[in-house]
C-alpha positions in Angstrom: 39.6 -5.9 19.1 40.0 -9.0 21.2 37.1 -11.4 21.4 37.2 -11.1 25.2 35.9 -7.5 25.0 33.1 -8.3 22.5 29.5 -7.9 23.6 27.3 -10.6 22.3 23.8 -9.2 21.6 22.1 -12.5 22.6 23.6 -12.2 26.1 22.9 -8.5 26.8 20.8 -8.1 30.0 20.7 -11.8 30.5 19.2 -12.4 27.1 16.5 -9.7 27.4 17.7 -8.0 24.1 17.3 -11.3 22.2 13.9 -12.0 23.8 12.6 -8.5 22.9 13.9 -8.9 19.3 12.2 -12.3 19.0 8.9 -10.8 20.2 9.1 -8.0 17.7 10.3 -10.3 14.9 7.2 -12.5 15.5 5.0 -9.4 15.3 6.5 -8.4 12.0 6.1 -11.9 10.6 2.4 -12.0 11.7 1.9 -8.6 10.2 3.4 -9.7 6.8 1.0 -12.7 6.8 -2.1 -10.6 7.6 -4.1 -10.2 4.4 -5.6 -7.0 5.8 -2.3 -5.2 5.3 -0.5 -4.3 2.1 1.8 -7.1 1.1 4.6 -4.8 -0.2 4.6 -2.4 2.7 7.9 -2.2 4.5 8.2 -3.3 8.1 11.1 -2.4 10.4 12.7 -3.5 13.7 14.7 -0.9 15.5 17.1 -1.9 18.3 18.1 1.1 20.4 20.9 0.9 23.0 21.2 4.0 25.2 24.4 4.5 27.2 24.6 6.9 30.1 28.1 7.0 31.7 28.8 8.2 35.3 31.0 11.2 36.0 34.1 9.1 36.5 33.4 7.3 33.2 34.0 3.9 34.8 30.4 2.7 34.7 27.5 3.2 32.4 23.8 2.4 32.5 22.6 0.7 29.4 19.0 0.9 28.5 17.7 -1.2 25.6 14.6 -0.9 23.6 13.4 -3.0 20.7 10.4 -1.8 18.7 8.8 -2.6 15.4 7.1 -0.6 12.8 4.3 -2.6 11.2 2.1 -2.0 8.2 -1.3 -0.6 9.2 -4.5 -2.5 8.4 -6.1 -1.3 5.2 -9.2 0.8 5.7 -12.5 -0.8 5.0 -15.5 1.5 4.3 -19.0 0.8 5.4 -22.2 2.9 6.1 -23.7 3.5 9.5 -27.5 4.2 10.1 -27.9 6.7 12.9 -31.1 7.3 14.8 -32.9 7.2 18.1 -34.8 4.2 19.6 -38.2 4.4 21.4 -36.5 5.6 24.6 -34.7 8.4 22.9 -31.3 6.6 23.1 -29.1 7.4 20.1 -28.1 4.2 18.3 -25.9 3.4 15.3 -26.2 0.2 13.3 -24.3 -0.9 10.2 -26.3 -0.6 7.0 -26.1 -4.1 5.4 -28.6 -3.9 2.6 -27.1 -1.0 0.7 -30.2 1.1 1.0 -31.9 2.2 4.2 -35.2 0.5 4.8 -34.6 -2.2 2.1 -34.7 -5.9 3.0 -32.4 -8.4 1.3 -31.9 -12.1 0.8 -28.9 -13.7 2.5 -28.3 -17.5 2.2 -31.5 -19.0 3.6 -33.2 -16.0 5.0 -34.6 -12.5 4.4 -33.0 -9.7 6.5 -33.7 -6.1 7.4 -31.4 -3.4 6.3 -29.3 -3.8 9.5 -28.9 -7.6 9.0 -31.6 -8.7 11.5 -33.2 -11.9 10.2 -36.9 -11.5 9.6 -37.7 -14.7 7.7 -35.9 -18.0 7.7 -36.5 -20.2 4.7 -34.9 -23.3 6.4 -37.1 -23.0 9.5 -40.2 -22.5 7.3 -39.4 -25.7 5.3 -38.9 -27.7 8.5 -42.3 -26.7 9.9 
């Protein structure tokens, strides 16, 4: 085939195909760098060109689509305390202490089971 009939992918739709590829490529690279995803998971970029010719077969509409398949973030388990406040509003807070109702030490403070600071050692020292 002669070079004059070749279609350069970087020039399709005034460069839109190349631009879309670059965007998806960046998403894939960022996903590979994300430590919340599995390092060895496969990622994929799909370039789809859809051709729809007219009845006379002298023109065709070309639709392009570039999409990526990324590695999902790995799941992270936690526990949620569920209850109602004084107004009867249902609330949920993450359990931080490991056991409901238990306080715990964190850096320079004592915290309630939901992480709310109840005593600050630093502040007490400064007073």
